[in-house]
N, CA, C and O atoms as a printed pandas DataFrame, in Angstrom:
     atom_number atom_name residue_name chain_id  residue_number  x_coord  y_coord  z_coord
0              1         N          MET        A               1   11.920   15.373    7.079
1              2        CA          MET        A               1   11.237   14.317    8.005
2              3         C          MET        A               1   12.535   13.624    8.185
3              4         O          MET        A               1   13.395   13.468    7.318
4              5         N          ASN        A               2   12.576   13.139    9.697
5              6        CA          ASN        A               2   13.552   12.575    9.911
6              7         C          ASN        A               2   13.333   10.914    9.891
7              8         O          ASN        A               2   12.275   10.354    9.602
8              9         N          GLU        A               3   14.298   10.412   10.181
9             10        CA          GLU        A               3   14.120    8.817   10.074
10            11         C          GLU        A               3   12.819    8.149   11.091
11            12         O          GLU        A               3   11.834    7.527   10.692
12            13         N          SER        A               4   13.070    8.395   12.076
13            14        CA          SER        A               4   11.987    8.308   13.137
14            15         C          SER        A               4   10.667    8.537   12.677
15            16         O          SER        A               4    9.966    7.527   12.617
16            17         N          GLU        A               5   10.020    9.886   12.248
17            18        CA          GLU        A               5    9.104   10.375   11.660
18            19         C          GLU        A               5    8.924    9.575   10.566
19            20         O          GLU        A               5    7.850    8.993   10.720
20            21         N          TYR        A               6    9.537    9.199    9.349
21            22        CA          TYR        A               6    9.333    8.785    8.421
22            23         C          TYR        A               6    8.657    7.013    8.949
23            24         O          TYR        A               6    7.576    6.498    8.662
24            25         N          ASP        A               7    9.750    6.493    9.747
25            26        CA          ASP        A               7    9.159    5.168   10.158
26            27         C          ASP        A               7    7.949    4.979   10.953
27            28         O          ASP        A               7    7.354    3.916   10.771
28            29         N          LYS        A               8    7.364    5.990   11.990
29            30        CA          LYS        A               8    6.092    5.953   12.341
30            31         C          LYS        A               8    5.083    6.205   11.038
31            32         O          LYS        A               8    4.265    5.342   10.719
32            33         N          LYS        A               9    5.204    7.408   10.344
33            34        CA          LYS        A               9    3.912    7.326    9.233
34            35         C          LYS        A               9    3.933    6.202    8.381
35            36         O          LYS        A               9    2.831    5.812    7.997
36            37         N          ALA        A              10    4.900    5.611    8.010
37            38        CA          ALA        A              10    5.110    4.481    7.137
38            39         C          ALA        A              10    4.454    3.316    7.568
39            40         O          ALA        A              10    3.663    2.664    6.885
40            41         N          THR        A              11    4.866    3.028    8.930
41            42        CA          THR        A              11    4.215    2.175    9.654
42            43         C          THR        A              11    2.727    2.355    9.911
43            44         O          THR        A              11    1.989    1.471    9.477
44            45         N          ASP        A              12    2.249    3.270   10.488
45            46        CA          ASP        A              12    0.726    3.552   10.453
46            47         C          ASP        A              12    0.242    3.311    9.458
47            48         O          ASP        A              12   -0.902    2.929    9.705
48            49         N          THR        A              13    0.486    3.297    8.088
49            50        CA          THR        A              13    0.226    3.615    6.830
50            51         C          THR        A              13   -0.190    2.185    6.536
51            52         O          THR        A              13   -1.337    1.817    6.280
52            53         N          LEU        A              14    0.996    1.363    6.613
53            54        CA          LEU        A              14    0.607    0.015    6.440
54            55         C          LEU        A              14   -0.221   -0.874    7.401
55            56         O          LEU        A              14   -0.577   -1.991    7.025
56            57         N          LEU        A              15   -0.491   -0.475    8.454
57            58        CA          LEU        A              15   -1.480   -0.890    9.320
58            59         C          LEU        A              15   -2.421   -0.314    9.195
59            60         O          LEU        A              15   -3.328   -0.957    9.724
60            61         N          TYR        A              16   -2.747    0.519    8.809
61            62        CA          TYR        A              16   -4.125    1.547    8.288
62            63         C          TYR        A              16   -4.511    0.523    7.233
63            64         O          TYR        A              16   -5.578   -0.076    7.369
64            65         N          ILE        A              17   -3.775    0.294    6.258
65            66        CA          ILE        A              17   -4.226   -0.766    5.175
66            67         C          ILE        A              17   -4.496   -2.178    5.495
67            68         O          ILE        A              17   -5.391   -2.845    4.976
68            69         N          GLU        A              18   -3.647   -2.597    6.402
69            70        CA          GLU        A              18   -4.192   -4.027    6.468
70            71         C          GLU        A              18   -5.397   -4.044    7.353
71            72         O          GLU        A              18   -6.126   -5.021    7.181
72            73         N          GLN        A              19   -5.800   -3.113    8.334
73            74        CA          GLN        A              19   -7.020   -3.201    8.943
74            75         C          GLN        A              19   -8.233   -2.608    7.830
75            76         O          GLN        A              19   -9.282   -3.204    8.075
76            77         N          ALA        A              20   -8.362   -1.869    6.976
77            78        CA          ALA        A              20   -9.127   -1.244    5.980
78            79         C          ALA        A              20   -9.653   -3.117    5.103
79            80         O          ALA        A              20  -10.738   -3.686    4.977
80            81         N          ILE        A              21   -8.454   -3.426    4.763
81            82        CA          ILE        A              21   -8.429   -4.815    3.968
82            83         C          ILE        A              21   -9.369   -5.939    5.217
83            84         O          ILE        A              21  -10.352   -6.663    5.057
84            85         N          GLU        A              22   -8.809   -5.745    6.012
85            86        CA          GLU        A              22   -9.424   -6.868    7.045
86            87         C          GLU        A              22  -10.820   -6.488    7.205
87            88         O          GLU        A              22  -11.609   -7.399    6.953
88            89         N          GLU        A              23  -11.361   -5.306    7.582
89            90        CA          GLU        A              23  -12.625   -4.755    7.880
90            91         C          GLU        A              23  -13.607   -4.734    6.525
91            92         O          GLU        A              23  -14.834   -4.734    6.616
92            93         N          SER        A              24  -12.953   -4.718    5.379
93            94        CA          SER        A              24  -13.605   -4.524    4.064
94            95         C          SER        A              24  -14.654   -6.136    3.711
95            96         O          SER        A              24  -15.677   -6.058    3.030
96            97         N          GLY        A              25  -14.179   -7.436    4.284
97            98        CA          GLY        A              25  -14.673   -8.447    4.230
98            99         C          GLY        A              25  -14.311   -9.010    2.516
99           100         O          GLY        A              25  -14.803  -10.095    2.203
100          101         N          ALA        A              26  -13.610   -8.387    1.639
101          102        CA          ALA        A              26  -13.085   -8.750    0.512
102          103         C          ALA        A              26  -12.191  -10.202    0.778
103          104         O          ALA        A              26  -11.328  -10.272    1.653
104          105         N          ASP        A              27  -12.522  -11.252   -0.058
105          106        CA          ASP        A              27  -11.504  -12.780   -0.255
106          107         C          ASP        A              27  -10.322  -12.370   -0.251
107          108         O          ASP        A              27   -9.691  -12.923   -1.152
108          109         N          ILE        A              28   -9.579  -11.502    0.465
109          110        CA          ILE        A              28   -8.135  -11.083    0.064
110          111         C          ILE        A              28   -7.378  -11.709    1.682
111          112         O          ILE        A              28   -7.779  -11.606    2.841
112          113         N          ASP        A              29   -6.234  -12.316    1.134
113          114        CA          ASP        A              29   -5.355  -12.721    2.141
114          115         C          ASP        A              29   -4.221  -11.762    2.489
115          116         O          ASP        A              29   -3.541  -11.216    1.620
116          117         N          PHE        A              30   -4.041  -11.576    3.842
117          118        CA          PHE        A              30   -2.825  -10.769    3.921
118          119         C          PHE        A              30   -1.742  -11.161    5.058
119          120         O          PHE        A              30   -2.036  -11.980    5.929
120          121         N          GLU        A              31   -0.735  -10.664    5.018
121          122        CA          GLU        A              31    0.189  -11.014    5.930
122          123         C          GLU        A              31    1.154   -9.422    6.022
123          124         O          GLU        A              31    1.314   -8.699    5.039
124          125         N          GLY        A              32    1.617   -9.167    7.176
125          126        CA          GLY        A              32    2.355   -8.013    7.451
126          127         C          GLY        A              32    3.636   -8.457    8.317
127          128         O          GLY        A              32    3.502   -9.123    9.343
128          129         N          ALA        A              33    4.625   -8.127    7.931
129          130        CA          ALA        A              33    6.023   -8.561    8.672
130          131         C          ALA        A              33    7.180   -7.614    8.346
131          132         O          ALA        A              33    7.358   -7.041    7.271
132          133         N          GLY        A              34    7.894   -7.545    9.385
133          134        CA          GLY        A              34    9.162   -6.364    8.712
134          135         C          GLY        A              34    8.906   -5.305    7.633
135          136         O          GLY        A              34    9.551   -5.254    6.586
136          137         N          GLY        A              35    8.001   -4.535    7.935
137          138        CA          GLY        A              35    7.932   -3.229    7.174
138          139         C          GLY        A              35    7.022   -3.926    5.601
139          140         O          GLY        A              35    6.721   -3.196    4.657
140          141         N          ILE        A              36    6.822   -4.933    5.630
141          142        CA          ILE        A              36    6.197   -5.648    4.322
142          143         C          ILE        A              36    5.081   -5.914    4.482
143          144         O          ILE        A              36    4.855   -6.658    5.436
144          145         N          LEU        A              37    3.939   -5.461    3.678
145          146        CA          LEU        A              37    2.331   -6.028    3.853
146          147         C          LEU        A              37    2.170   -7.055    2.261
147          148         O          LEU        A              37    2.104   -6.540    1.145
148          149         N          THR        A              38    2.147   -8.050    2.439
149          150        CA          THR        A              38    1.634   -8.693    1.134
150          151         C          THR        A              38    0.153   -9.168    1.310
151          152         O          THR        A              38   -0.248   -9.785    2.296
152          153         N          LEU        A              39   -0.776   -8.727   -0.001
153          154        CA          LEU        A              39   -1.964   -9.019   -0.233
154          155         C          LEU        A              39   -1.440  -10.102   -1.197
155          156         O          LEU        A              39   -0.443  -10.216   -1.910
156          157         N          GLU        A              40   -2.895  -11.102   -0.826
157          158        CA          GLU        A              40   -2.765  -12.230   -1.925
158          159         C          GLU        A              40   -3.994  -12.488   -2.270
159          160         O          GLU        A              40   -4.850  -12.606   -1.393
160          161         N          PHE        A              41   -4.267  -12.607   -3.434
161          162        CA          PHE        A              41   -5.597  -12.352   -4.135
162          163         C          PHE        A              41   -6.199  -14.153   -4.525
163          164         O          PHE        A              41   -5.284  -14.966   -4.657
164          165         N          ALA        A              42   -7.432  -14.612   -4.665
165          166        CA          ALA        A              42   -7.830  -15.663   -4.972
166          167         C          ALA        A              42   -7.412  -16.525   -6.260
167          168         O          ALA        A              42   -7.549  -17.746   -6.337
168          169         N          ASP        A              43   -6.865  -15.673   -7.285
169          170        CA          ASP        A              43   -6.282  -16.135   -8.547
170          171         C          ASP        A              43   -4.632  -16.164   -7.913
171          172         O          ASP        A              43   -3.755  -16.371   -8.752
172          173         N          GLY        A              44   -4.357  -16.034   -6.983
173          174        CA          GLY        A              44   -2.699  -16.255   -6.569
174          175         C          GLY        A              44   -1.939  -15.179   -6.835
175          176         O          GLY        A              44   -0.768  -15.234   -6.460
176          177         N          SER        A              45   -2.405  -13.984   -7.521
177          178        CA          SER        A              45   -1.836  -12.664   -7.660
178          179         C          SER        A              45   -1.672  -11.957   -6.300
179          180         O          SER        A              45   -2.525  -12.021   -5.414
180          181         N          LYS        A              46   -0.485  -11.260   -6.197
181          182        CA          LYS        A              46   -0.112  -10.400   -5.105
182          183         C          LYS        A              46    0.204   -8.949   -5.134
183          184         O          LYS        A              46    0.483   -8.381   -6.190
184          185         N          ILE        A              47    0.174   -8.491   -4.267
185          186        CA          ILE        A              47    0.621   -7.023   -4.463
186          187         C          ILE        A              47    1.007   -6.834   -2.940
187          188         O          ILE        A              47    0.446   -7.005   -1.858
188          189         N          ILE        A              48    2.202   -6.414   -3.371
189          190        CA          ILE        A              48    3.581   -6.413   -2.118
190          191         C          ILE        A              48    3.714   -4.931   -1.851
191          192         O          ILE        A              48    4.229   -4.259   -2.744
192          193         N          ILE        A              49    3.327   -4.348   -0.769
193          194        CA          ILE        A              49    3.569   -2.883   -0.234
194          195         C          ILE        A              49    4.674   -2.826    0.936
195          196         O          ILE        A              49    4.393   -3.260    2.053
196          197         N          ASN        A              50    5.568   -2.439    0.732
197          198        CA          ASN        A              50    6.751   -2.204    1.484
198          199         C          ASN        A              50    7.401   -0.683    1.799
199          200         O          ASN        A              50    7.316    0.286    1.045
200          201         N          LYS        A              51    8.070   -0.724    3.106
201          202        CA          LYS        A              51    8.691    0.496    3.270
202          203         C          LYS        A              51   10.353    0.533    2.694
203          204         O          LYS        A              51   11.195   -0.362    2.763
204          205         N          GLN        A              52   10.464    1.873    2.127
205          206        CA          GLN        A              52   11.902    1.954    1.560
206          207         C          GLN        A              52   12.301    3.117    2.425
207          208         O          GLN        A              52   12.098    4.276    2.063
208          209         N          GLY        A              53   12.937    2.770    3.704
209          210        CA          GLY        A              53   13.587    3.470    4.532
210          211         C          GLY        A              53   14.707    4.467    4.071
211          212         O          GLY        A              53   14.770    5.649    4.410
212          213         N          ALA        A              54   15.635    3.769    3.196
213          214        CA          ALA        A              54   16.787    4.445    2.480
214          215         C          ALA        A              54   16.258    5.855    2.035
215          216         O          ALA        A              54   16.647    6.968    2.388
216          217         N          ALA        A              55   15.250    5.491    1.152
217          218        CA          ALA        A              55   14.519    6.550    0.247
218          219         C          ALA        A              55   13.441    7.360    0.639
219          220         O          ALA        A              55   12.978    8.346    0.066
220          221         N          LYS        A              56   13.001    6.667    1.988
221          222        CA          LYS        A              56   12.029    7.328    3.034
222          223         C          LYS        A              56   10.585    7.471    1.850
223          224         O          LYS        A              56    9.987    8.524    1.630
224          225         N          GLN        A              57   10.312    6.303    1.299
225          226        CA          GLN        A              57    9.055    6.004    0.312
226          227         C          GLN        A              57    8.593    4.921    0.863
227          228         O          GLN        A              57    9.194    4.245    1.698
228          229         N          ILE        A              58    7.039    4.620    0.228
229          230        CA          ILE        A              58    6.195    3.439    0.373
230          231         C          ILE        A              58    6.409    2.962   -1.210
231          232         O          ILE        A              58    6.128    3.675   -2.173
232          233         N          TRP        A              59    6.974    1.585   -1.293
233          234        CA          TRP        A              59    6.723    0.981   -2.553
234          235         C          TRP        A              59    5.904    0.054   -2.638
235          236         O          TRP        A              59    5.739   -0.716   -1.692
236          237         N          VAL        A              60    5.159   -0.070   -3.900
237          238        CA          VAL        A              60    3.998   -0.922   -4.168
238          239         C          VAL        A              60    4.283   -1.702   -5.383
239          240         O          VAL        A              60    4.418   -1.034   -6.409
240          241         N          ALA        A              61    4.427   -3.254   -5.498
241          242        CA          ALA        A              61    4.828   -4.237   -6.764
242          243         C          ALA        A              61    3.212   -4.580   -6.723
243          244         O          ALA        A              61    2.558   -4.816   -5.707
244          245         N          ALA        A              62    2.695   -4.546   -8.199
245          246        CA          ALA        A              62    1.533   -5.040   -8.519
246          247         C          ALA        A              62    1.430   -5.451   -9.804
247          248         O          ALA        A              62    2.227   -5.017  -10.636
248          249         N          ARG        A              63    0.349   -6.424  -10.185
249          250        CA          ARG        A              63    0.695   -7.187  -11.426
250          251         C          ARG        A              63    1.048   -5.763  -12.679
251          252         O          ARG        A              63    1.965   -5.882  -13.491
252          253         N          SER        A              64    0.429   -4.882  -12.643
253          254        CA          SER        A              64    0.370   -3.703  -13.150
254          255         C          SER        A              64    1.813   -2.766  -13.229
255          256         O          SER        A              64    2.183   -1.916  -14.038
256          257         N          GLY        A              65    2.284   -3.196  -12.303
257          258        CA          GLY        A              65    3.685   -2.484  -12.219
258          259         C          GLY        A              65    4.218   -2.054  -10.825
259          260         O          GLY        A              65    3.636   -2.390   -9.793
260          261         N          GLY        A              66    5.132   -1.442  -10.830
261          262        CA          GLY        A              66    5.814   -0.943   -9.473
262          263         C          GLY        A              66    5.733    0.629   -9.284
263          264         O          GLY        A              66    5.636    1.418  -10.223
264          265         N          PHE        A              67    5.778    0.935   -8.109
265          266        CA          PHE        A              67    5.279    2.436   -7.811
266          267         C          PHE        A              67    5.836    2.832   -6.480
267          268         O          PHE        A              67    5.751    2.130   -5.473
268          269         N          HIS        A              68    6.399    3.978   -6.542
269          270        CA          HIS        A              68    6.937    4.636   -5.440
270          271         C          HIS        A              68    6.145    5.742   -4.942
271          272         O          HIS        A              68    5.507    6.361   -5.794
272          273         N          TYR        A              69    6.046    6.154   -3.609
273          274        CA          TYR        A              69    5.163    6.982   -2.836
274          275         C          TYR        A              69    6.194    7.760   -1.810
275          276         O          TYR        A              69    6.890    7.142   -1.005
276          277         N          GLY        A              70    6.202    9.253   -1.946
277          278        CA          GLY        A              70    6.649    9.976   -1.040
278          279         C          GLY        A              70    5.846   10.481   -0.030
279          280         O          GLY        A              70    4.636   10.555   -0.244
280          281         N          PHE        A              71    6.366   10.893    1.179
281          282        CA          PHE        A              71    5.090   11.821    1.854
282          283         C          PHE        A              71    5.270   13.130    1.628
283          284         O          PHE        A              71    6.256   13.745    2.036
284          285         N          VAL        A              72    4.327   13.640    0.960
285          286        CA          VAL        A              72    4.123   15.158    0.522
286          287         C          VAL        A              72    2.976   15.853    1.115
287          288         O          VAL        A              72    1.915   15.602    0.543
288          289         N          ASP        A              73    2.896   16.775    2.251
289          290        CA          ASP        A              73    1.650   17.583    2.535
290          291         C          ASP        A              73    0.888   16.571    3.155
291          292         O          ASP        A              73   -0.315   16.658    2.906
292          293         N          GLY        A              74    1.215   15.657    3.870
293          294        CA          GLY        A              74    0.572   15.110    4.802
294          295         C          GLY        A              74   -0.200   13.867    4.061
295          296         O          GLY        A              74   -1.163   13.233    4.492
296          297         N          ARG        A              75    0.451   13.715    2.908
297          298        CA          ARG        A              75   -0.174   12.408    2.218
298          299         C          ARG        A              75    0.992   11.557    1.383
299          300         O          ARG        A              75    2.066   12.135    1.220
300          301         N          TRP        A              76    0.852   10.360    0.905
301          302        CA          TRP        A              76    1.813    9.619    0.280
302          303         C          TRP        A              76    1.444    9.809   -1.180
303          304         O          TRP        A              76    0.331    9.433   -1.549
304          305         N          ILE        A              77    2.287   10.361   -2.037
305          306        CA          ILE        A              77    2.073   10.719   -3.304
306          307         C          ILE        A              77    3.130    9.901   -4.419
307          308         O          ILE        A              77    4.333    9.722   -4.232
308          309         N          ASN        A              78    2.479    9.539   -5.407
309          310        CA          ASN        A              78    3.234    8.753   -6.355
310          311         C          ASN        A              78    4.089    9.672   -7.266
311          312         O          ASN        A              78    3.588   10.557   -7.959
312          313         N          ASP        A              79    5.478    9.385   -7.214
313          314        CA          ASP        A              79    6.576   10.191   -7.655
314          315         C          ASP        A              79    6.490   10.439   -9.090
315          316         O          ASP        A              79    6.982   11.509   -9.446
316          317         N          GLN        A              80    5.902    9.590  -10.135
317          318        CA          GLN        A              80    5.617    9.794  -11.218
318          319         C          GLN        A              80    4.444   10.380  -11.472
319          320         O          GLN        A              80    4.482   11.537  -11.890
320          321         N          SER        A              81    3.110    9.707  -11.276
321          322        CA          SER        A              81    2.126   10.253  -11.644
322          323         C          SER        A              81    1.069   11.329  -10.690
323          324         O          SER        A              81   -0.032   11.764  -11.029
324          325         N          GLY        A              82    1.725   11.545   -9.568
325          326        CA          GLY        A              82    1.251   12.014   -8.641
326          327         C          GLY        A              82   -0.199   12.105   -7.703
327          328         O          GLY        A              82   -0.748   12.956   -7.003
328          329         N          ALA        A              83   -0.502   10.475   -8.203
329          330        CA          ALA        A              83   -1.798    9.933   -7.752
330          331         C          ALA        A              83   -1.446    9.900   -6.102
331          332         O          ALA        A              83   -0.278    9.966   -5.718
332          333         N          GLU        A              84   -2.459    9.802   -5.269
333          334        CA          GLU        A              84   -2.149    9.320   -3.913
334          335         C          GLU        A              84   -2.614    7.798   -3.727
335          336         O          GLU        A              84   -3.537    7.153   -4.224
336          337         N          LEU        A              85   -1.580    7.477   -2.791
337          338        CA          LEU        A              85   -1.234    6.133   -2.363
338          339         C          LEU        A              85   -2.917    5.364   -2.286
339          340         O          LEU        A              85   -3.353    4.795   -3.287
340          341         N          LEU        A              86   -3.508    5.420   -1.359
341          342        CA          LEU        A              86   -4.826    4.989   -0.887
342          343         C          LEU        A              86   -5.635    4.881   -2.059
343          344         O          LEU        A              86   -6.085    3.769   -2.336
344          345         N          SER        A              87   -5.841    5.664   -2.644
345          346        CA          SER        A              87   -6.773    5.946   -3.878
346          347         C          SER        A              87   -6.455    4.700   -4.820
347          348         O          SER        A              87   -7.233    3.793   -5.114
348          349         N          GLU        A              88   -4.951    4.890   -5.282
349          350        CA          GLU        A              88   -4.499    4.284   -6.276
350          351         C          GLU        A              88   -4.212    2.623   -5.797
351          352         O          GLU        A              88   -4.059    1.681   -6.575
352          353         N          LEU        A              89   -4.193    2.578   -4.620
353          354        CA          LEU        A              89   -4.009    1.075   -4.032
354          355         C          LEU        A              89   -5.512    0.358   -4.018
355          356         O          LEU        A              89   -5.736   -0.848   -4.122
356          357         N          SER        A              90   -6.355    1.296   -3.882
357          358        CA          SER        A              90   -8.027    0.791   -4.079
358          359         C          SER        A              90   -8.158    0.343   -5.406
359          360         O          SER        A              90   -8.907   -0.604   -5.641
360          361         N          ARG        A              91   -7.383    1.028   -6.511
361          362        CA          ARG        A              91   -7.579    0.540   -7.927
362          363         C          ARG        A              91   -6.972   -0.482   -8.046
363          364         O          ARG        A              91   -7.693   -1.336   -8.563
364          365         N          LEU        A              92   -5.683   -0.944   -7.755
365          366        CA          LEU        A              92   -4.939   -1.874   -7.765
366          367         C          LEU        A              92   -5.747   -3.338   -7.158
367          368         O          LEU        A              92   -5.760   -4.367   -7.834
368          369         N          VAL        A              93   -6.327   -3.259   -5.951
369          370        CA          VAL        A              93   -6.707   -4.050   -5.484
370          371         C          VAL        A              93   -8.246   -4.565   -6.301
371          372         O          VAL        A              93   -8.512   -5.759   -6.435
372          373         N          ARG        A              94   -9.000   -3.650   -6.709
373          374        CA          ARG        A              94  -10.005   -3.852   -7.668
374          375         C          ARG        A              94   -9.702   -4.775   -8.870
375          376         O          ARG        A              94  -10.263   -5.823   -9.186
376          377         N          GLU        A              95   -8.683   -4.130   -9.456
377          378        CA          GLU        A              95   -8.081   -4.841  -10.650
378          379         C          GLU        A              95   -7.500   -6.373  -10.403
379          380         O          GLU        A              95   -7.766   -7.233  -11.243
380          381         N          GLN        A              96   -6.823   -6.655   -9.412
381          382        CA          GLN        A              96   -6.424   -7.869   -9.324
382          383         C          GLN        A              96   -7.629   -8.728   -8.429
383          384         O          GLN        A              96   -7.671   -9.952   -8.556
384          385         N          SER        A              97   -8.392   -8.178   -7.716
385          386        CA          SER        A              97   -9.341   -9.137   -6.984
386          387         C          SER        A              97  -10.680   -9.210   -7.611
387          388         O          SER        A              97  -11.294  -10.276   -7.563
388          389         N          GLY        A              98  -11.283   -7.982   -8.302
389          390        CA          GLY        A              98  -12.563   -7.694   -9.032
390          391         C          GLY        A              98  -13.292   -7.257   -7.779
391          392         O          GLY        A              98  -14.469   -6.957   -7.977
392          393         N          GLU        A              99  -12.905   -7.166   -6.669
393          394        CA          GLU        A              99  -13.668   -6.441   -5.666
394          395         C          GLU        A              99  -13.369   -4.987   -5.473
395          396         O          GLU        A              99  -12.304   -4.393   -5.642
396          397         N          ASP        A             100  -14.607   -4.514   -5.060
397          398        CA          ASP        A             100  -14.453   -2.925   -4.986
398          399         C          ASP        A             100  -14.196   -2.653   -3.153
399          400         O          ASP        A             100  -15.055   -2.660   -2.271
400          401         N          VAL        A             101  -12.881   -2.456   -3.044
401          402        CA          VAL        A             101  -12.104   -2.055   -1.444
402          403         C          VAL        A             101  -11.810   -0.640   -1.733
403          404         O          VAL        A             101  -11.085   -0.250   -2.648
404          405         N          THR        A             102  -12.404    0.064   -0.914
405          406        CA          THR        A             102  -12.127    1.208   -0.583
406          407         C          THR        A             102  -11.306    1.717    0.607
407          408         O          THR        A             102  -11.822    1.871    1.714
408          409         N          LEU        A             103   -9.834    2.010    0.319
409          410        CA          LEU        A             103   -8.819    2.209    1.347
410          411         C          LEU        A             103   -8.684    3.771    1.572
411          412         O          LEU        A             103   -7.865    4.086    2.436
412          413         N          GLY        A             104   -9.248    4.634    1.036
413          414        CA          GLY        A             104   -9.075    6.126    1.573
414          415         C          GLY        A             104   -9.873    6.828    1.590
415          416         O          GLY        A             104   -9.684    7.967    2.015
């Protein structure tokens, strides 16, 4: 995948996540800017999702750790666990917010 393809896929994914959070009705504040999407929860904790262009990955920083996702066969896959980004992010949001938000 070239730089332009990566940027479009990653940007579309961040916008999808932002829209899904907004439509969920969950008490989660979010802000997207410059390839970074920050989710902030009632307890003040955050999940930060950002594009890493040099690595052609999406990185997630959550209370439980940091995770890297590469684009494989049409999905963002965790390069350590093999888990899919949206399902793993749903779990991380649930852990930090206590709310059941399904992103994928």
